DSSP file (Angstrom, degrees, kcal/mol; ACC not computed):
  #  RESIDUE AA STRUCTURE BP1 BP2  ACC     N-H-->O    O-->H-N    N-H-->O    O-->H-N    TCO  KAPPA ALPHA  PHI   PSI    X-CA   Y-CA   Z-CA
    1    1 A M              0   0    0      0, 0.0     2,-0.2     0, 0.0     0, 0.0   0.000 360.0 360.0 360.0 135.5   45.2   -6.3   36.8
    2    2 A L        -     0   0    0      1,-0.1     2,-0.0     2,-0.1     0, 0.0  -0.475 360.0-120.9 -74.6 142.7   44.9   -6.0   33.1
    3    3 A G     >  -     0   0    0     -2,-0.2     4,-2.5     1,-0.1     5,-0.2  -0.306  31.1-101.7 -73.6 167.8   47.8   -4.6   31.1
    4    4 A T  H  > S+     0   0    0      1,-0.2     4,-2.0     2,-0.2     5,-0.1   0.900 121.9  47.5 -59.8 -43.9   47.3   -1.6   28.9
    5    5 A S  H  > S+     0   0    0      2,-0.2     4,-2.1     1,-0.2    -1,-0.2   0.888 112.1  49.6 -68.9 -37.8   47.1   -3.6   25.7
    6    6 A A  H  > S+     0   0    0      2,-0.2     4,-2.5     1,-0.2    -2,-0.2   0.908 111.1  49.8 -65.7 -41.1   44.7   -6.2   27.1
    7    7 A A  H  X S+     0   0    0     -4,-2.5     4,-2.5     1,-0.2    -2,-0.2   0.878 109.7  51.7 -64.4 -37.5   42.5   -3.3   28.4
    8    8 A A  H  X S+     0   0    0     -4,-2.0     4,-2.2     2,-0.2    -2,-0.2   0.901 110.1  48.7 -65.7 -41.0   42.6   -1.7   24.9
    9    9 A V  H  X S+     0   0    0     -4,-2.1     4,-1.9     2,-0.2    -2,-0.2   0.937 113.4  46.1 -63.9 -46.7   41.5   -5.0   23.3
   10   10 A V  H  X S+     0   0    0     -4,-2.5     4,-1.5     1,-0.2    -2,-0.2   0.905 111.6  53.3 -62.8 -41.1   38.7   -5.5   25.7
   11   11 A G  H  < S+     0   0    0     -4,-2.5     4,-0.4     1,-0.2    -1,-0.2   0.898 110.7  45.1 -61.8 -41.7   37.6   -1.9   25.3
   12   12 A T  H  X S+     0   0    0     -4,-2.2     4,-0.6     1,-0.2     3,-0.4   0.797 106.2  61.7 -74.3 -27.0   37.4   -2.2   21.5
   13   13 A M  H  < S+     0   0    0     -4,-1.9     3,-0.3     1,-0.2    -1,-0.2   0.889 114.5  33.4 -62.3 -38.4   35.6   -5.5   21.7
   14   14 A F  T  < S+     0   0    0     -4,-1.5    -1,-0.2     1,-0.2    -2,-0.2   0.348  93.9  90.2-102.5   5.3   32.7   -3.9   23.5
   15   15 A A  T  4 S+     0   0    0     -3,-0.4    -1,-0.2    -4,-0.4    -2,-0.1   0.856  95.2  35.0 -69.9 -34.4   32.8   -0.5   21.8
   16   16 A Q  S  < S-     0   0    0     -4,-0.6    -1,-0.1    -3,-0.3     2,-0.1  -0.952  94.2-110.6-119.9 139.1   30.4   -1.6   19.1
   17   17 A P        -     0   0    0      0, 0.0     2,-0.3     0, 0.0    -3,-0.1  -0.400  35.1-113.9 -66.1 144.6   27.5   -4.0   19.6
   18   18 A S        -     0   0    0     -2,-0.1     2,-0.4    -4,-0.0    -5,-0.0  -0.582  36.7-169.0 -76.6 139.8   27.9   -7.4   18.0
   19   19 A R        -     0   0    0     -2,-0.3     2,-0.2     3,-0.0     3,-0.0  -0.989  20.7-124.2-133.7 141.6   25.5   -8.1   15.2
   20   20 A A        -     0   0    0     -2,-0.4     2,-0.2     1,-0.1     0, 0.0  -0.558  38.8-104.6 -77.2 147.2   24.6  -11.2   13.3
   21   21 A A        -     0   0    0     -2,-0.2    -1,-0.1     1,-0.1     3,-0.1  -0.530  35.3-116.4 -72.5 137.2   25.0  -10.9    9.6
   22   22 A A        -     0   0    0     -2,-0.2    -1,-0.1     1,-0.1     2,-0.0  -0.476  34.9-105.5 -70.4 143.3   21.7  -10.7    7.8
   23   23 A P        -     0   0    0      0, 0.0    -1,-0.1     0, 0.0     0, 0.0  -0.370  39.1-100.8 -67.4 151.2   20.9  -13.6    5.4
   24   24 A S        -     0   0    0      1,-0.1     2,-0.1    -3,-0.1    -3,-0.0  -0.505  41.0-114.2 -69.7 137.9   21.3  -12.9    1.7
   25   25 A P        -     0   0    0      0, 0.0     2,-0.1     0, 0.0    -1,-0.1  -0.430  29.9-109.2 -71.6 149.3   17.9  -12.3    0.1
   26   26 A D        -     0   0    0      1,-0.1     2,-0.2    -2,-0.1     0, 0.0  -0.461  40.8 -99.1 -71.4 150.0   16.7  -14.9   -2.5
   27   27 A A        -     0   0    0     -2,-0.1     2,-1.1     1,-0.1    -1,-0.1  -0.475  28.9-124.5 -69.7 140.4   16.7  -13.7   -6.1
   28   28 A V        +     0   0    0     -2,-0.2    -1,-0.1     4,-0.1     3,-0.0  -0.779  43.5 176.0 -87.6 102.9   13.4  -12.5   -7.4
   29   29 A T     >  -     0   0    0     -2,-1.1     4,-2.3     1,-0.1     5,-0.2  -0.671  45.8-111.2-106.4 160.3   13.0  -14.8  -10.4
   30   30 A P  H  > S+     0   0    0      0, 0.0     4,-2.4     0, 0.0     5,-0.2   0.869 120.4  54.7 -56.5 -35.9   10.1  -15.1  -12.9
   31   31 A A  H  > S+     0   0    0      2,-0.2     4,-2.2     1,-0.2     5,-0.2   0.896 107.7  48.8 -65.5 -39.6    9.5  -18.6  -11.5
   32   32 A L  H  > S+     0   0    0      2,-0.2     4,-2.1     1,-0.2    -1,-0.2   0.916 111.9  48.6 -65.5 -43.3    9.3  -17.2   -7.9
   33   33 A I  H  X S+     0   0    0     -4,-2.3     4,-2.2     1,-0.2    -2,-0.2   0.911 111.8  49.4 -63.5 -42.5    6.8  -14.5   -9.1
   34   34 A E  H  X S+     0   0    0     -4,-2.4     4,-2.2     2,-0.2    -1,-0.2   0.897 109.7  51.2 -64.9 -40.1    4.7  -17.1  -10.9
   35   35 A A  H  X S+     0   0    0     -4,-2.2     4,-1.8     1,-0.2    -1,-0.2   0.896 110.5  49.5 -63.1 -39.3    4.6  -19.4   -7.9
   36   36 A A  H  X S+     0   0    0     -4,-2.1     4,-2.4     2,-0.2     5,-0.2   0.885 108.9  52.3 -67.0 -38.1    3.5  -16.4   -5.7
   37   37 A R  H  < S+     0   0    0     -4,-2.2    -2,-0.2     2,-0.2    -1,-0.2   0.896 107.7  51.8 -63.9 -39.1    0.7  -15.6   -8.3
   38   38 A Q  H  < S+     0   0    0     -4,-2.2    -1,-0.2     1,-0.2    -2,-0.2   0.884 110.2  48.2 -65.4 -37.1   -0.5  -19.2   -8.1
   39   39 A E  H  < S-     0   0    0     -4,-1.8    -2,-0.2    -5,-0.2    -1,-0.2   0.876  99.2-151.9 -68.8 -36.7   -0.7  -18.9   -4.3
   40   40 A G     <  +     0   0    0     -4,-2.4    28,-2.3    -5,-0.1     2,-0.3   0.151  56.6  49.4  93.0 -20.0   -2.5  -15.6   -4.8
   41   41 A K  E     -a   68   0A   0     -5,-0.2     2,-0.4    26,-0.2    28,-0.2  -0.988  58.1-143.9-152.3 159.5   -1.5  -13.8   -1.6
   42   42 A V  E     -a   69   0A   0     26,-2.6    28,-3.2    -2,-0.3     2,-0.5  -0.992  20.6-140.1-122.8 131.3    1.3  -12.8    0.7
   43   43 A S  E     -a   70   0A   0     -2,-0.4    53,-2.3    50,-0.3    52,-2.1  -0.836  19.2-171.1 -94.8 124.6    0.8  -12.7    4.5
   44   44 A Y  E     -ab  71  96A   0     26,-2.9    28,-2.9    -2,-0.5     2,-0.7  -0.949   9.6-163.0-122.5 109.2    2.5   -9.7    6.1
   45   45 A Y  E     -ab  72  97A   0     51,-2.9    53,-1.7    -2,-0.5     2,-0.4  -0.842  21.8-168.3 -91.6 115.4    2.7   -9.6    9.9
   46   46 A A  E     +a   73   0A   0     26,-2.7    28,-2.3    -2,-0.7     4,-0.1  -0.888  33.7 178.2-117.0 134.7    3.4   -5.9   10.8
   47   47 A A        +     0   0    0     -2,-0.4    29,-0.2    26,-0.2    -1,-0.1   0.443  67.2  89.1-102.6  -6.7    4.5   -4.2   14.0
   48   48 A I  S    S-     0   0    0      1,-0.2    26,-0.1    27,-0.1    -2,-0.1  -0.293 100.9 -60.2 -81.6 174.5    4.8   -0.8   12.3
   49   49 A E     >  -     0   0    0      1,-0.1     4,-2.4    -2,-0.1     3,-0.4  -0.258  49.1-124.8 -57.7 140.9    1.8    1.6   12.0
   50   50 A L  H  > S+     0   0    0      1,-0.2     4,-2.8     2,-0.2     5,-0.2   0.885 108.1  53.3 -58.2 -43.6   -1.1    0.0   10.1
   51   51 A N  H  > S+     0   0    0      1,-0.2     4,-1.8     2,-0.2    -1,-0.2   0.869 110.9  47.6 -64.1 -34.0   -1.3    2.8    7.5
   52   52 A V  H  > S+     0   0    0     -3,-0.4     4,-2.4     2,-0.2    -1,-0.2   0.930 112.6  48.5 -68.9 -45.9    2.4    2.4    6.7
   53   53 A A  H  X S+     0   0    0     -4,-2.4     4,-2.3     1,-0.2    -2,-0.2   0.898 111.6  50.0 -61.3 -40.9    2.1   -1.3    6.4
   54   54 A E  H  X S+     0   0    0     -4,-2.8     4,-2.4     2,-0.2    -1,-0.2   0.883 108.9  51.8 -66.9 -37.5   -0.9   -1.0    4.2
   55   55 A R  H  X S+     0   0    0     -4,-1.8     4,-2.3    -5,-0.2    -2,-0.2   0.917 109.8  49.6 -63.4 -42.2    0.9    1.5    1.9
   56   56 A L  H  X S+     0   0    0     -4,-2.4     4,-2.2     1,-0.2    -2,-0.2   0.914 110.3  51.3 -61.1 -41.8    3.8   -1.0    1.6
   57   57 A G  H  X S+     0   0    0     -4,-2.3     4,-2.5     1,-0.2    -2,-0.2   0.906 109.6  49.1 -61.1 -42.7    1.3   -3.7    0.7
   58   58 A K  H  X S+     0   0    0     -4,-2.4     4,-2.1     2,-0.2    -1,-0.2   0.875 109.6  52.0 -65.7 -37.5   -0.3   -1.6   -2.0
   59   59 A M  H  X S+     0   0    0     -4,-2.3     4,-1.8     2,-0.2    -1,-0.2   0.903 110.6  48.5 -64.6 -40.1    3.1   -0.7   -3.4
   60   60 A F  H  X S+     0   0    0     -4,-2.2     4,-2.6     1,-0.2    -2,-0.2   0.929 110.6  50.7 -63.6 -45.8    3.9   -4.5   -3.6
   61   61 A E  H  < S+     0   0    0     -4,-2.5     6,-0.3     1,-0.2    -1,-0.2   0.858 109.6  51.2 -61.8 -35.4    0.6   -5.2   -5.2
   62   62 A A  H  < S+     0   0    0     -4,-2.1    -1,-0.2     1,-0.2    -2,-0.2   0.879 113.9  43.7 -68.3 -37.3    1.2   -2.5   -7.8
   63   63 A K  H  < S+     0   0    0     -4,-1.8    -2,-0.2     1,-0.3    -1,-0.2   0.850 125.1  33.4 -75.3 -34.4    4.7   -4.0   -8.6
   64   64 A Y  S >< S-     0   0    0     -4,-2.6     3,-1.5     3,-0.2    -1,-0.3  -0.694  83.1-159.5-124.5  77.3    3.4   -7.6   -8.7
   65   65 A P  T 3  S+     0   0    0      0, 0.0    -3,-0.1     0, 0.0     3,-0.1  -0.244  76.5  34.4 -57.7 142.7   -0.2   -7.7  -10.1
   66   66 A G  T 3  S+     0   0    0      1,-0.1     2,-0.6    -5,-0.1    -5,-0.1   0.377  94.8  98.2  93.0  -3.6   -2.1  -10.8   -9.1
   67   67 A I    <   -     0   0    0     -3,-1.5   -26,-0.2    -6,-0.3     2,-0.2  -0.940  61.0-156.8-118.4 108.5   -0.4  -11.1   -5.7
   68   68 A A  E     -a   41   0A   0    -28,-2.3   -26,-2.6    -2,-0.6     2,-0.5  -0.536   7.4-139.6 -82.5 148.9   -2.6   -9.7   -2.9
   69   69 A V  E     -a   42   0A   0    -28,-0.2     2,-0.7    -2,-0.2   -26,-0.2  -0.950   8.0-159.5-111.5 122.6   -1.0   -8.6    0.4
   70   70 A R  E     -a   43   0A   0    -28,-3.2   -26,-2.9    -2,-0.5     2,-0.5  -0.897  13.4-157.9-101.6 109.8   -2.9   -9.5    3.6
   71   71 A V  E     -a   44   0A   0     -2,-0.7     2,-0.5   -28,-0.2   -26,-0.2  -0.752  11.1-174.9 -91.6 129.4   -1.6   -7.1    6.3
   72   72 A E  E     -a   45   0A   0    -28,-2.9   -26,-2.7    -2,-0.5     2,-0.4  -0.976  12.0-155.0-124.0 116.4   -2.1   -8.2   10.0
   73   73 A R  E     +a   46   0A   0     -2,-0.5     2,-0.3   -28,-0.2   -26,-0.2  -0.755  30.7 133.7 -96.7 133.6   -1.0   -5.6   12.5
   74   74 A S        -     0   0    0    -28,-2.3     2,-0.1    -2,-0.4    -2,-0.0  -0.936  57.7 -70.7-158.9 175.7    0.1   -6.6   16.1
   75   75 A G     >  -     0   0    0     -2,-0.3     4,-2.4     1,-0.1     5,-0.2  -0.427  45.9-114.2 -73.8 154.6    2.8   -5.8   18.5
   76   76 A A  H  > S+     0   0    0      1,-0.2     4,-2.4     2,-0.2     5,-0.2   0.898 115.1  50.6 -58.1 -44.6    6.3   -7.1   17.8
   77   77 A E  H  > S+     0   0    0      1,-0.2     4,-2.2     2,-0.2    -1,-0.2   0.919 111.4  48.1 -62.2 -42.8    6.3   -9.5   20.8
   78   78 A R  H  > S+     0   0    0      2,-0.2     4,-2.7     1,-0.2    -1,-0.2   0.882 109.8  53.3 -65.2 -38.1    3.0  -11.0   19.8
   79   79 A I  H  X S+     0   0    0     -4,-2.4     4,-2.7     2,-0.2    -2,-0.2   0.941 109.8  47.0 -62.1 -46.8    4.1  -11.4   16.2
   80   80 A F  H  X S+     0   0    0     -4,-2.4     4,-2.3     1,-0.2    -2,-0.2   0.887 112.9  49.8 -64.4 -37.7    7.2  -13.3   17.3
   81   81 A Q  H  X S+     0   0    0     -4,-2.2     4,-2.5    -5,-0.2    -1,-0.2   0.928 111.6  49.0 -63.3 -44.5    5.1  -15.5   19.6
   82   82 A R  H  X S+     0   0    0     -4,-2.7     4,-2.8     1,-0.2    -2,-0.2   0.923 111.5  48.1 -62.6 -45.2    2.6  -16.2   16.8
   83   83 A I  H  X S+     0   0    0     -4,-2.7     4,-3.0     1,-0.2     5,-0.2   0.919 111.8  50.3 -62.3 -43.1    5.4  -17.1   14.4
   84   84 A A  H  X S+     0   0    0     -4,-2.3     4,-2.4    -5,-0.2    -2,-0.2   0.914 112.5  47.0 -61.5 -43.0    7.0  -19.4   16.9
   85   85 A Q  H  X S+     0   0    0     -4,-2.5     4,-1.3     2,-0.2     6,-0.2   0.927 114.3  46.9 -64.7 -44.5    3.7  -21.1   17.6
   86   86 A E  H  <>S+     0   0    0     -4,-2.8     5,-3.1     2,-0.2     3,-0.5   0.941 114.1  46.5 -62.9 -47.4    2.9  -21.5   13.9
   87   87 A Q  H ><5S+     0   0    0     -4,-3.0     3,-1.3     1,-0.2    -1,-0.2   0.896 110.1  54.1 -62.7 -40.0    6.4  -22.9   13.1
   88   88 A G  H 3<5S+     0   0    0     -4,-2.4    -1,-0.2     1,-0.3    -2,-0.2   0.773 110.3  47.8 -64.0 -26.2    6.2  -25.2   16.1
   89   89 A S  T 3<5S-     0   0    0     -4,-1.3    -1,-0.3    -3,-0.5    -2,-0.2   0.364 120.3-107.8 -95.0   3.7    2.9  -26.6   14.7
   90   90 A G  T < 5S+     0   0    0     -3,-1.3     2,-0.5     1,-0.3    -3,-0.2   0.665  75.7 137.3  79.2  14.8    4.2  -27.0   11.2
   91   91 A I      < -     0   0    0     -5,-3.1     2,-0.4    -6,-0.2    -1,-0.3  -0.848  33.4-173.2 -97.5 126.6    2.2  -24.1    9.9
   92   92 A H        +     0   0    0     -2,-0.5    -9,-0.0     1,-0.2    -1,-0.0  -0.600  32.5 137.9-118.0  68.9    4.0  -21.8    7.6
   93   93 A A        +     0   0    0     -2,-0.4     2,-0.3   -10,-0.1   -50,-0.3   0.797  45.5  80.8 -86.3 -31.3    1.5  -19.0    7.2
   94   94 A V        +     0   0    0     -3,-0.2   -50,-0.1     1,-0.2     3,-0.1  -0.593  40.1 170.9 -86.4 137.1    3.7  -15.9    7.4
   95   95 A D  S    S+     0   0    0    -52,-2.1     2,-0.4     1,-0.4   -51,-0.2   0.714  73.6  22.4-105.8 -35.9    5.6  -14.6    4.3
   96   96 A I  E     +b   44   0A   0    -53,-2.3   -51,-2.9   -50,-0.0    -1,-0.4  -0.996  63.5 173.6-136.3 137.4    6.8  -11.3    5.7
   97   97 A A  E      b   45   0A   0     -2,-0.4   -51,-0.2   -53,-0.2   -53,-0.0  -0.998 360.0 360.0-141.5 143.7    7.3  -10.0    9.2
   98   98 A N              0   0    0    -53,-1.7   -52,-0.2    -2,-0.3   -22,-0.1   0.324 360.0 360.0-141.3 360.0    8.7   -6.8   10.7
C-alpha cells in the first residue's frame, strides 16, 4: 500500500498531461525570405477547413510578395502518412503542416 506522500506524488504526476516542448522557431531573416522567393512557393498541407487554410495562405502571400502558397487539404492522419512516406523517400516537399 502506498503511503500518503507517495500517493500525493503519483497523483500530481498524472494530474496534468505530459507535453513535449515545442521547438524554437527559426528567425525570419532577409536571407531566408530571399531564399524562399527564389524557390517561389511554399507547400502547405492543411487538415483545417479549406477556406481557412486558403485565407492563411493569402495572408502569407500579402506579407511576403513573390512567395506563392500551395494549399493541399486532407485529413490529419493522411497528412502525417504522406509526410512520413515523403521523408522516407528523401522527398522534402512540405514546408508547413497542421
